[in-house]
PyMOL Python script that loads the backbone (N, CA, C, O; Angstrom):
from pymol import cmd

cmd.read_pdbstr("""\
ATOM      1  N   UNK A   1      -6.990 -21.343  -8.797  1.00  0.00           N
ATOM      2  CA  UNK A   1      -8.181 -20.827  -9.011  1.00  0.00           C
ATOM      3  C   UNK A   1      -8.426 -19.750  -8.059  1.00  0.00           C
ATOM      4  O   UNK A   1      -8.061 -19.891  -6.892  1.00  0.00           O
ATOM      5  N   UNK A   2      -9.057 -18.607  -8.480  1.00  0.00           N
ATOM      6  CA  UNK A   2      -9.405 -17.386  -7.629  1.00  0.00           C
ATOM      7  C   UNK A   2     -10.319 -17.947  -6.438  1.00  0.00           C
ATOM      8  O   UNK A   2     -10.200 -17.508  -5.294  1.00  0.00           O
ATOM      9  N   UNK A   3     -11.116 -18.810  -6.736  1.00  0.00           N
ATOM     10  CA  UNK A   3     -11.968 -19.266  -5.657  1.00  0.00           C
ATOM     11  C   UNK A   3     -11.259 -19.815  -4.430  1.00  0.00           C
ATOM     12  O   UNK A   3     -11.872 -20.043  -3.387  1.00  0.00           O
ATOM     13  N   UNK A   4     -10.066 -20.004  -4.564  1.00  0.00           N
ATOM     14  CA  UNK A   4      -9.251 -20.600  -3.402  1.00  0.00           C
ATOM     15  C   UNK A   4      -8.719 -19.481  -2.531  1.00  0.00           C
ATOM     16  O   UNK A   4      -8.010 -19.731  -1.556  1.00  0.00           O
ATOM     17  N   UNK A   5      -9.056 -18.250  -2.877  1.00  0.00           N
ATOM     18  CA  UNK A   5      -8.457 -17.088  -2.142  1.00  0.00           C
ATOM     19  C   UNK A   5      -9.634 -16.265  -1.586  1.00  0.00           C
ATOM     20  O   UNK A   5     -10.746 -16.296  -2.111  1.00  0.00           O
ATOM     21  N   UNK A   6      -9.352 -15.560  -0.547  1.00  0.00           N
ATOM     22  CA  UNK A   6     -10.497 -14.653   0.116  1.00  0.00           C
ATOM     23  C   UNK A   6     -10.322 -13.355  -0.714  1.00  0.00           C
ATOM     24  O   UNK A   6      -9.364 -13.083  -1.437  1.00  0.00           O
ATOM     25  N   UNK A   7     -11.425 -12.605  -0.478  1.00  0.00           N
ATOM     26  CA  UNK A   7     -11.461 -11.385  -1.228  1.00  0.00           C
ATOM     27  C   UNK A   7     -10.298 -10.517  -0.866  1.00  0.00           C
ATOM     28  O   UNK A   7      -9.681  -9.884  -1.724  1.00  0.00           O
ATOM     29  N   UNK A   8      -9.973 -10.486   0.520  1.00  0.00           N
ATOM     30  CA  UNK A   8      -8.807  -9.598   0.955  1.00  0.00           C
ATOM     31  C   UNK A   8      -7.480 -10.043   0.374  1.00  0.00           C
ATOM     32  O   UNK A   8      -6.632  -9.195   0.095  1.00  0.00           O
ATOM     33  N   UNK A   9      -7.277 -11.240   0.192  1.00  0.00           N
ATOM     34  CA  UNK A   9      -6.077 -11.785  -0.506  1.00  0.00           C
ATOM     35  C   UNK A   9      -5.761 -11.362  -1.948  1.00  0.00           C
ATOM     36  O   UNK A   9      -4.666 -11.075  -2.432  1.00  0.00           O
ATOM     37  N   UNK A  10      -7.246 -11.394  -2.649  1.00  0.00           N
ATOM     38  CA  UNK A  10      -7.202 -11.027  -3.929  1.00  0.00           C
ATOM     39  C   UNK A  10      -6.894  -9.454  -4.003  1.00  0.00           C
ATOM     40  O   UNK A  10      -6.058  -9.012  -4.791  1.00  0.00           O
ATOM     41  N   UNK A  11      -7.552  -8.724  -3.216  1.00  0.00           N
ATOM     42  CA  UNK A  11      -7.385  -7.349  -3.136  1.00  0.00           C
ATOM     43  C   UNK A  11      -5.942  -6.899  -2.941  1.00  0.00           C
ATOM     44  O   UNK A  11      -5.444  -6.016  -3.640  1.00  0.00           O
ATOM     45  N   UNK A  12      -5.265  -7.553  -1.941  1.00  0.00           N
ATOM     46  CA  UNK A  12      -3.926  -7.345  -1.625  1.00  0.00           C
ATOM     47  C   UNK A  12      -3.027  -7.647  -2.792  1.00  0.00           C
ATOM     48  O   UNK A  12      -2.034  -6.935  -2.938  1.00  0.00           O
ATOM     49  N   UNK A  13      -3.263  -8.617  -3.633  1.00  0.00           N
ATOM     50  CA  UNK A  13      -2.466  -9.108  -4.738  1.00  0.00           C
ATOM     51  C   UNK A  13      -2.610  -8.072  -5.863  1.00  0.00           C
ATOM     52  O   UNK A  13      -1.615  -7.690  -6.480  1.00  0.00           O
ATOM     53  N   UNK A  14      -3.863  -7.610  -6.136  1.00  0.00           N
ATOM     54  CA  UNK A  14      -4.102  -6.762  -7.199  1.00  0.00           C
ATOM     55  C   UNK A  14      -3.548  -5.382  -6.815  1.00  0.00           C
ATOM     56  O   UNK A  14      -3.023  -4.702  -7.698  1.00  0.00           O
ATOM     57  N   UNK A  15      -3.631  -4.921  -5.552  1.00  0.00           N
ATOM     58  CA  UNK A  15      -3.129  -3.550  -5.105  1.00  0.00           C
ATOM     59  C   UNK A  15      -1.539  -3.660  -5.208  1.00  0.00           C
ATOM     60  O   UNK A  15      -0.869  -2.704  -5.598  1.00  0.00           O
ATOM     61  N   UNK A  16      -0.986  -4.851  -4.846  1.00  0.00           N
ATOM     62  CA  UNK A  16       0.478  -4.843  -4.904  1.00  0.00           C
ATOM     63  C   UNK A  16       0.867  -4.788  -6.335  1.00  0.00           C
ATOM     64  O   UNK A  16       1.824  -4.097  -6.683  1.00  0.00           O
ATOM     65  N   UNK A  17       0.202  -5.451  -7.143  1.00  0.00           N
ATOM     66  CA  UNK A  17       0.399  -5.298  -8.560  1.00  0.00           C
ATOM     67  C   UNK A  17       0.490  -4.025  -9.371  1.00  0.00           C
ATOM     68  O   UNK A  17       1.410  -3.712 -10.127  1.00  0.00           O
ATOM     69  N   UNK A  18      -0.755  -3.245  -9.060  1.00  0.00           N
ATOM     70  CA  UNK A  18      -0.821  -1.936  -9.470  1.00  0.00           C
ATOM     71  C   UNK A  18       0.303  -1.064  -8.899  1.00  0.00           C
ATOM     72  O   UNK A  18       0.896  -0.267  -9.626  1.00  0.00           O
ATOM     73  N   UNK A  19       0.578  -1.200  -7.694  1.00  0.00           N
ATOM     74  CA  UNK A  19       1.799  -0.272  -7.171  1.00  0.00           C
ATOM     75  C   UNK A  19       2.944  -0.664  -7.931  1.00  0.00           C
ATOM     76  O   UNK A  19       3.582   0.224  -8.495  1.00  0.00           O
ATOM     77  N   UNK A  20       3.332  -1.950  -8.041  1.00  0.00           N
ATOM     78  CA  UNK A  20       4.630  -2.378  -8.647  1.00  0.00           C
ATOM     79  C   UNK A  20       4.535  -1.851 -10.092  1.00  0.00           C
ATOM     80  O   UNK A  20       5.601  -1.443 -10.551  1.00  0.00           O
ATOM     81  N   UNK A  21       3.473  -1.784 -10.877  1.00  0.00           N
ATOM     82  CA  UNK A  21       3.425  -1.434 -12.185  1.00  0.00           C
ATOM     83  C   UNK A  21       3.423   0.146 -12.353  1.00  0.00           C
ATOM     84  O   UNK A  21       3.517   0.659 -13.468  1.00  0.00           O
ATOM     85  N   UNK A  22       3.315   0.854 -11.244  1.00  0.00           N
ATOM     86  CA  UNK A  22       3.136   2.244 -11.198  1.00  0.00           C
ATOM     87  C   UNK A  22       1.820   2.863 -11.716  1.00  0.00           C
ATOM     88  O   UNK A  22       1.774   3.941 -12.309  1.00  0.00           O
ATOM     89  N   UNK A  23       0.779   2.100 -11.446  1.00  0.00           N
ATOM     90  CA  UNK A  23      -0.581   2.405 -11.931  1.00  0.00           C
ATOM     91  C   UNK A  23      -1.337   2.943 -10.839  1.00  0.00           C
ATOM     92  O   UNK A  23      -2.543   3.120 -11.010  1.00  0.00           O
ATOM     93  N   UNK A  24      -0.804   3.230  -9.742  1.00  0.00           N
ATOM     94  CA  UNK A  24      -1.515   3.894  -8.599  1.00  0.00           C
ATOM     95  C   UNK A  24      -1.093   5.255  -8.566  1.00  0.00           C
ATOM     96  O   UNK A  24       0.102   5.444  -8.336  1.00  0.00           O
ATOM     97  N   UNK A  25      -1.822   6.228  -8.748  1.00  0.00           N
ATOM     98  CA  UNK A  25      -1.484   7.648  -8.633  1.00  0.00           C
ATOM     99  C   UNK A  25      -1.384   8.073  -7.083  1.00  0.00           C
ATOM    100  O   UNK A  25      -1.873   7.373  -6.197  1.00  0.00           O
ATOM    101  N   UNK A  26      -0.746   9.212  -6.846  1.00  0.00           N
ATOM    102  CA  UNK A  26      -0.468   9.641  -5.499  1.00  0.00           C
ATOM    103  C   UNK A  26      -1.913   9.759  -4.855  1.00  0.00           C
ATOM    104  O   UNK A  26      -2.099   9.332  -3.715  1.00  0.00           O
ATOM    105  N   UNK A  27      -2.976  10.363  -5.618  1.00  0.00           N
ATOM    106  CA  UNK A  27      -4.311  10.464  -5.007  1.00  0.00           C
ATOM    107  C   UNK A  27      -4.873   9.106  -4.559  1.00  0.00           C
ATOM    108  O   UNK A  27      -5.388   8.935  -3.455  1.00  0.00           O
ATOM    109  N   UNK A  28      -4.741   8.175  -5.473  1.00  0.00           N
ATOM    110  CA  UNK A  28      -5.247   6.849  -5.235  1.00  0.00           C
ATOM    111  C   UNK A  28      -4.550   6.157  -3.917  1.00  0.00           C
ATOM    112  O   UNK A  28      -5.133   5.482  -3.068  1.00  0.00           O
ATOM    113  N   UNK A  29      -3.237   6.476  -3.958  1.00  0.00           N
ATOM    114  CA  UNK A  29      -2.590   5.869  -2.648  1.00  0.00           C
ATOM    115  C   UNK A  29      -2.917   6.606  -1.545  1.00  0.00           C
ATOM    116  O   UNK A  29      -2.866   5.952  -0.504  1.00  0.00           O
ATOM    117  N   UNK A  30      -3.233   7.741  -1.427  1.00  0.00           N
ATOM    118  CA  UNK A  30      -3.646   8.511  -0.347  1.00  0.00           C
ATOM    119  C   UNK A  30      -5.074   7.970   0.054  1.00  0.00           C
ATOM    120  O   UNK A  30      -5.333   7.738   1.235  1.00  0.00           O
ATOM    121  N   UNK A  31      -5.913   7.792  -0.866  1.00  0.00           N
ATOM    122  CA  UNK A  31      -7.295   7.259  -0.522  1.00  0.00           C
ATOM    123  C   UNK A  31      -7.193   5.756  -0.045  1.00  0.00           C
ATOM    124  O   UNK A  31      -7.973   5.313   0.797  1.00  0.00           O
ATOM    125  N   UNK A  32      -6.310   5.080  -0.557  1.00  0.00           N
ATOM    126  CA  UNK A  32      -6.259   3.739  -0.084  1.00  0.00           C
ATOM    127  C   UNK A  32      -5.686   3.590   1.337  1.00  0.00           C
ATOM    128  O   UNK A  32      -6.079   2.729   2.124  1.00  0.00           O
ATOM    129  N   UNK A  33      -4.683   4.534   1.615  1.00  0.00           N
ATOM    130  CA  UNK A  33      -3.969   4.638   2.826  1.00  0.00           C
ATOM    131  C   UNK A  33      -5.150   4.914   3.852  1.00  0.00           C
ATOM    132  O   UNK A  33      -5.304   4.243   4.873  1.00  0.00           O
ATOM    133  N   UNK A  34      -5.910   5.894   3.503  1.00  0.00           N
ATOM    134  CA  UNK A  34      -7.056   6.195   4.524  1.00  0.00           C
ATOM    135  C   UNK A  34      -7.999   5.100   4.797  1.00  0.00           C
ATOM    136  O   UNK A  34      -8.470   4.918   5.920  1.00  0.00           O
ATOM    137  N   UNK A  35      -8.320   4.260   3.625  1.00  0.00           N
ATOM    138  CA  UNK A  35      -9.195   3.124   3.774  1.00  0.00           C
ATOM    139  C   UNK A  35      -8.550   2.071   4.732  1.00  0.00           C
ATOM    140  O   UNK A  35      -9.204   1.498   5.604  1.00  0.00           O
ATOM    141  N   UNK A  36      -7.127   1.845   4.491  1.00  0.00           N
ATOM    142  CA  UNK A  36      -6.605   0.957   5.333  1.00  0.00           C
ATOM    143  C   UNK A  36      -6.492   1.302   6.860  1.00  0.00           C
ATOM    144  O   UNK A  36      -6.759   0.483   7.739  1.00  0.00           O
ATOM    145  N   UNK A  37      -6.080   2.564   7.095  1.00  0.00           N
ATOM    146  CA  UNK A  37      -6.174   3.104   8.465  1.00  0.00           C
ATOM    147  C   UNK A  37      -7.529   3.080   9.019  1.00  0.00           C
ATOM    148  O   UNK A  37      -7.658   2.810  10.213  1.00  0.00           O
ATOM    149  N   UNK A  38      -8.571   3.334   8.282  1.00  0.00           N
ATOM    150  CA  UNK A  38      -9.969   3.424   8.806  1.00  0.00           C
ATOM    151  C   UNK A  38     -10.402   1.869   9.186  1.00  0.00           C
ATOM    152  O   UNK A  38     -11.213   1.657  10.087  1.00  0.00           O
ATOM    153  N   UNK A  39      -9.808   0.828   8.445  1.00  0.00           N
ATOM    154  CA  UNK A  39     -10.023  -0.547   8.778  1.00  0.00           C
ATOM    155  C   UNK A  39      -8.989  -1.265   9.624  1.00  0.00           C
ATOM    156  O   UNK A  39      -8.884  -2.490   9.575  1.00  0.00           O
ATOM    157  N   UNK A  40      -8.322  -0.604  10.303  1.00  0.00           N
ATOM    158  CA  UNK A  40      -7.492  -1.059  11.444  1.00  0.00           C
ATOM    159  C   UNK A  40      -6.047  -1.499  10.864  1.00  0.00           C
ATOM    160  O   UNK A  40      -5.309  -2.204  11.552  1.00  0.00           O
ATOM    161  N   UNK A  41      -5.702  -1.098   9.687  1.00  0.00           N
ATOM    162  CA  UNK A  41      -4.284  -1.645   9.330  1.00  0.00           C
ATOM    163  C   UNK A  41      -3.266  -0.409   9.496  1.00  0.00           C
ATOM    164  O   UNK A  41      -2.965   0.331   8.559  1.00  0.00           O
ATOM    165  N   UNK A  42      -2.856  -0.300  10.590  1.00  0.00           N
ATOM    166  CA  UNK A  42      -1.983   0.861  11.214  1.00  0.00           C
ATOM    167  C   UNK A  42      -0.617   0.719  10.557  1.00  0.00           C
ATOM    168  O   UNK A  42      -0.181  -0.422  10.406  1.00  0.00           O
ATOM    169  N   UNK A  43       0.084   1.736  10.160  1.00  0.00           N
ATOM    170  CA  UNK A  43       1.478   1.756   9.889  1.00  0.00           C
ATOM    171  C   UNK A  43       1.891   3.229   9.778  1.00  0.00           C
ATOM    172  O   UNK A  43       1.191   4.069   9.212  1.00  0.00           O
ATOM    173  N   UNK A  44       3.150   3.506  10.391  1.00  0.00           N
ATOM    174  CA  UNK A  44       3.640   4.934  10.332  1.00  0.00           C
ATOM    175  C   UNK A  44       3.774   5.412   8.911  1.00  0.00           C
ATOM    176  O   UNK A  44       3.577   6.602   8.665  1.00  0.00           O
ATOM    177  N   UNK A  45       4.133   4.471   7.856  1.00  0.00           N
ATOM    178  CA  UNK A  45       4.230   4.912   6.612  1.00  0.00           C
ATOM    179  C   UNK A  45       2.936   5.454   5.956  1.00  0.00           C
ATOM    180  O   UNK A  45       2.910   6.409   5.180  1.00  0.00           O
ATOM    181  N   UNK A  46       1.863   4.729   6.361  1.00  0.00           N
ATOM    182  CA  UNK A  46       0.541   5.176   5.908  1.00  0.00           C
ATOM    183  C   UNK A  46       0.209   6.585   6.403  1.00  0.00           C
ATOM    184  O   UNK A  46      -0.351   7.395   5.664  1.00  0.00           O
ATOM    185  N   UNK A  47       0.575   6.879   7.708  1.00  0.00           N
ATOM    186  CA  UNK A  47       0.242   8.170   8.239  1.00  0.00           C
ATOM    187  C   UNK A  47       1.204   9.231   7.497  1.00  0.00           C
ATOM    188  O   UNK A  47       0.819  10.384   7.304  1.00  0.00           O
ATOM    189  N   UNK A  48       2.342   8.825   7.137  1.00  0.00           N
ATOM    190  CA  UNK A  48       3.273   9.759   6.383  1.00  0.00           C
ATOM    191  C   UNK A  48       2.677  10.043   4.992  1.00  0.00           C
ATOM    192  O   UNK A  48       2.760  11.171   4.507  1.00  0.00           O
ATOM    193  N   UNK A  49       2.124   9.108   4.401  1.00  0.00           N
ATOM    194  CA  UNK A  49       1.482   9.298   3.077  1.00  0.00           C
ATOM    195  C   UNK A  49       0.299  10.333   3.281  1.00  0.00           C
ATOM    196  O   UNK A  49       0.151  11.228   2.450  1.00  0.00           O
ATOM    197  N   UNK A  50      -0.436  10.239   4.232  1.00  0.00           N
ATOM    198  CA  UNK A  50      -1.684  11.123   4.392  1.00  0.00           C
ATOM    199  C   UNK A  50      -1.179  12.555   4.964  1.00  0.00           C
ATOM    200  O   UNK A  50      -1.641  13.591   4.486  1.00  0.00           O
ATOM    201  N   UNK A  51      -0.344  12.575   5.866  1.00  0.00           N
ATOM    202  CA  UNK A  51      -0.033  13.774   6.615  1.00  0.00           C
ATOM    203  C   UNK A  51       1.159  14.452   6.010  1.00  0.00           C
ATOM    204  O   UNK A  51       1.322  15.651   6.237  1.00  0.00           O
ATOM    205  N   UNK A  52       2.056  13.757   5.216  1.00  0.00           N
ATOM    206  CA  UNK A  52       3.400  14.340   4.818  1.00  0.00           C
ATOM    207  C   UNK A  52       4.131  14.740   6.146  1.00  0.00           C
ATOM    208  O   UNK A  52       4.814  15.760   6.227  1.00  0.00           O
ATOM    209  N   UNK A  53       3.955  13.934   7.094  1.00  0.00           N
ATOM    210  CA  UNK A  53       4.682  14.208   8.454  1.00  0.00           C
ATOM    211  C   UNK A  53       6.148  14.358   8.363  1.00  0.00           C
ATOM    212  O   UNK A  53       6.914  13.523   7.883  1.00  0.00           O
ATOM    213  N   UNK A  54       6.478  15.551   8.889  1.00  0.00           N
ATOM    214  CA  UNK A  54       7.946  15.714   8.766  1.00  0.00           C
ATOM    215  C   UNK A  54       8.836  14.796   9.814  1.00  0.00           C
ATOM    216  O   UNK A  54      10.062  14.912   9.813  1.00  0.00           O
ATOM    217  N   UNK A  55       8.248  13.991  10.598  1.00  0.00           N
ATOM    218  CA  UNK A  55       8.761  13.076  11.474  1.00  0.00           C
ATOM    219  C   UNK A  55       9.262  11.864  10.756  1.00  0.00           C
ATOM    220  O   UNK A  55      10.172  11.147  11.172  1.00  0.00           O
ATOM    221  N   UNK A  56       8.587  11.691   9.631  1.00  0.00           N
ATOM    222  CA  UNK A  56       8.874  10.705   8.594  1.00  0.00           C
ATOM    223  C   UNK A  56       9.170  11.026   7.326  1.00  0.00           C
ATOM    224  O   UNK A  56       8.371  10.803   6.416  1.00  0.00           O
ATOM    225  N   UNK A  57      10.359  11.589   7.129  1.00  0.00           N
ATOM    226  CA  UNK A  57      10.646  12.405   5.888  1.00  0.00           C
ATOM    227  C   UNK A  57      11.076  11.442   4.727  1.00  0.00           C
ATOM    228  O   UNK A  57      11.048  11.767   3.540  1.00  0.00           O
ATOM    229  N   UNK A  58      11.453  10.296   5.174  1.00  0.00           N
ATOM    230  CA  UNK A  58      11.866   9.124   4.200  1.00  0.00           C
ATOM    231  C   UNK A  58      11.008   8.007   4.296  1.00  0.00           C
ATOM    232  O   UNK A  58      10.540   7.667   5.383  1.00  0.00           O
ATOM    233  N   UNK A  59      10.751   7.376   3.183  1.00  0.00           N
ATOM    234  CA  UNK A  59      11.057   7.567   1.899  1.00  0.00           C
ATOM    235  C   UNK A  59      10.289   8.787   1.405  1.00  0.00           C
ATOM    236  O   UNK A  59       9.237   9.223   1.873  1.00  0.00           O
ATOM    237  N   UNK A  60      11.045   9.301   0.304  1.00  0.00           N
ATOM    238  CA  UNK A  60      10.579  10.634  -0.252  1.00  0.00           C
ATOM    239  C   UNK A  60       9.329  10.663  -1.090  1.00  0.00           C
ATOM    240  O   UNK A  60       8.685  11.703  -1.222  1.00  0.00           O
ATOM    241  N   UNK A  61       8.975   9.507  -1.667  1.00  0.00           N
ATOM    242  CA  UNK A  61       7.860   9.481  -2.529  1.00  0.00           C
ATOM    243  C   UNK A  61       6.730   8.596  -1.883  1.00  0.00           C
ATOM    244  O   UNK A  61       6.957   7.646  -1.133  1.00  0.00           O
ATOM    245  N   UNK A  62       5.466   9.034  -2.275  1.00  0.00           N
ATOM    246  CA  UNK A  62       4.199   8.277  -1.847  1.00  0.00           C
ATOM    247  C   UNK A  62       4.329   6.807  -2.250  1.00  0.00           C
ATOM    248  O   UNK A  62       4.067   5.908  -1.450  1.00  0.00           O
ATOM    249  N   UNK A  63       4.712   6.589  -3.427  1.00  0.00           N
ATOM    250  CA  UNK A  63       4.871   5.192  -4.054  1.00  0.00           C
ATOM    251  C   UNK A  63       5.750   4.259  -3.203  1.00  0.00           C
ATOM    252  O   UNK A  63       5.373   3.144  -2.840  1.00  0.00           O
ATOM    253  N   UNK A  64       7.062   4.845  -2.882  1.00  0.00           N
ATOM    254  CA  UNK A  64       7.910   4.173  -2.154  1.00  0.00           C
ATOM    255  C   UNK A  64       7.358   3.980  -0.604  1.00  0.00           C
ATOM    256  O   UNK A  64       7.462   2.889  -0.043  1.00  0.00           O
ATOM    257  N   UNK A  65       6.798   5.059   0.000  1.00  0.00           N
ATOM    258  CA  UNK A  65       6.243   4.898   1.226  1.00  0.00           C
ATOM    259  C   UNK A  65       5.133   3.829   1.253  1.00  0.00           C
ATOM    260  O   UNK A  65       5.092   2.963   2.127  1.00  0.00           O
ATOM    261  N   UNK A  66       4.272   3.926   0.295  1.00  0.00           N
ATOM    262  CA  UNK A  66       3.196   2.763   0.300  1.00  0.00           C
ATOM    263  C   UNK A  66       3.839   1.409   0.105  1.00  0.00           C
ATOM    264  O   UNK A  66       3.388   0.446   0.726  1.00  0.00           O
ATOM    265  N   UNK A  67       4.943   1.262  -0.781  1.00  0.00           N
ATOM    266  CA  UNK A  67       5.407  -0.048  -0.896  1.00  0.00           C
ATOM    267  C   UNK A  67       6.001  -0.548   0.417  1.00  0.00           C
ATOM    268  O   UNK A  67       5.837  -1.713   0.780  1.00  0.00           O
ATOM    269  N   UNK A  68       6.694   0.347   1.124  1.00  0.00           N
ATOM    270  CA  UNK A  68       7.176   0.014   2.484  1.00  0.00           C
ATOM    271  C   UNK A  68       5.912  -0.476   3.452  1.00  0.00           C
ATOM    272  O   UNK A  68       5.978  -1.537   4.072  1.00  0.00           O
ATOM    273  N   UNK A  69       4.920   0.277   3.509  1.00  0.00           N
ATOM    274  CA  UNK A  69       3.737   0.091   4.398  1.00  0.00           C
ATOM    275  C   UNK A  69       3.164  -1.265   3.962  1.00  0.00           C
ATOM    276  O   UNK A  69       3.022  -2.143   4.813  1.00  0.00           O
ATOM    277  N   UNK A  70       2.828  -1.482   2.682  1.00  0.00           N
ATOM    278  CA  UNK A  70       2.143  -2.577   2.316  1.00  0.00           C
ATOM    279  C   UNK A  70       3.119  -3.989   2.656  1.00  0.00           C
ATOM    280  O   UNK A  70       2.671  -5.065   3.053  1.00  0.00           O
ATOM    281  N   UNK A  71       4.269  -3.732   2.440  1.00  0.00           N
ATOM    282  CA  UNK A  71       5.279  -4.929   2.844  1.00  0.00           C
ATOM    283  C   UNK A  71       5.114  -5.267   4.263  1.00  0.00           C
ATOM    284  O   UNK A  71       5.004  -6.428   4.658  1.00  0.00           O
ATOM    285  N   UNK A  72       5.098  -4.132   5.098  1.00  0.00           N
ATOM    286  CA  UNK A  72       5.001  -4.341   6.605  1.00  0.00           C
ATOM    287  C   UNK A  72       3.644  -4.961   6.847  1.00  0.00           C
ATOM    288  O   UNK A  72       3.582  -5.807   7.740  1.00  0.00           O
ATOM    289  N   UNK A  73       2.590  -4.669   6.199  1.00  0.00           N
ATOM    290  CA  UNK A  73       1.360  -5.143   6.366  1.00  0.00           C
ATOM    291  C   UNK A  73       0.864  -6.576   5.836  1.00  0.00           C
ATOM    292  O   UNK A  73      -0.244  -7.085   6.004  1.00  0.00           O
ATOM    293  N   UNK A  74       2.037  -7.118   5.115  1.00  0.00           N
ATOM    294  CA  UNK A  74       1.730  -8.482   4.625  1.00  0.00           C
ATOM    295  C   UNK A  74       1.433  -8.621   3.289  1.00  0.00           C
ATOM    296  O   UNK A  74       1.248  -9.748   2.830  1.00  0.00           O
ATOM    297  N   UNK A  75       1.354  -7.557   2.539  1.00  0.00           N
ATOM    298  CA  UNK A  75       0.999  -7.622   1.077  1.00  0.00           C
ATOM    299  C   UNK A  75       1.915  -8.393   0.406  1.00  0.00           C
ATOM    300  O   UNK A  75       3.081  -8.370   0.801  1.00  0.00           O
ATOM    301  N   UNK A  76       1.567  -9.158  -0.656  1.00  0.00           N
ATOM    302  CA  UNK A  76       2.552  -9.977  -1.397  1.00  0.00           C
ATOM    303  C   UNK A  76       3.596  -9.015  -1.971  1.00  0.00           C
ATOM    304  O   UNK A  76       3.463  -7.806  -2.162  1.00  0.00           O
ATOM    305  N   UNK A  77       4.732  -9.843  -2.223  1.00  0.00           N
ATOM    306  CA  UNK A  77       5.750  -9.160  -3.167  1.00  0.00           C
ATOM    307  C   UNK A  77       5.568  -9.551  -4.526  1.00  0.00           C
ATOM    308  O   UNK A  77       5.344 -10.740  -4.752  1.00  0.00           O
ATOM    309  N   UNK A  78       5.633  -8.685  -5.524  1.00  0.00           N
ATOM    310  CA  UNK A  78       5.337  -8.870  -6.896  1.00  0.00           C
ATOM    311  C   UNK A  78       6.673  -8.791  -7.519  1.00  0.00           C
ATOM    312  O   UNK A  78       7.450  -7.858  -7.319  1.00  0.00           O
ATOM    313  N   UNK A  79       6.925  -9.857  -8.320  1.00  0.00           N
ATOM    314  CA  UNK A  79       8.254  -9.860  -9.113  1.00  0.00           C
ATOM    315  C   UNK A  79       8.023 -10.377 -10.597  1.00  0.00           C
ATOM    316  O   UNK A  79       7.017 -11.025 -10.886  1.00  0.00           O
ATOM    317  N   UNK A  80       8.999 -10.061 -11.516  1.00  0.00           N
ATOM    318  CA  UNK A  80       8.805 -10.567 -12.823  1.00  0.00           C
ATOM    319  C   UNK A  80       9.295 -11.942 -13.110  1.00  0.00           C
ATOM    320  O   UNK A  80       9.025 -12.506 -14.171  1.00  0.00           O
ATOM    321  N   UNK A  81      10.001 -12.477 -12.191  1.00  0.00           N
ATOM    322  CA  UNK A  81      10.626 -13.671 -12.266  1.00  0.00           C
ATOM    323  C   UNK A  81      10.179 -14.802 -11.587  1.00  0.00           C
ATOM    324  O   UNK A  81      10.788 -15.866 -11.692  1.00  0.00           O
TER     325      UNK A  81
END
""", "prot")
cmd.dss("prot")
cmd.show_as("cartoon", "prot")
cmd.util.cbc("prot")
cmd.orient("prot")
């Protein structure tokens, strides 16, 4: 049941699902990266998403970069199996 999970756990699962399904646009990813950074969830990949920092040229897409950041921040891994 969803009542067994915190709001943050549910948000992480939903966000991970949206990213895996390709339903997060680059604009939404940038906004969410800002939100995470503003709430203390620091990761170099999040800064790369926001700044397009040449020090972090890979991964090349915001989707891939956000997947890496959320993995490092402890977001769940979503799979079809």
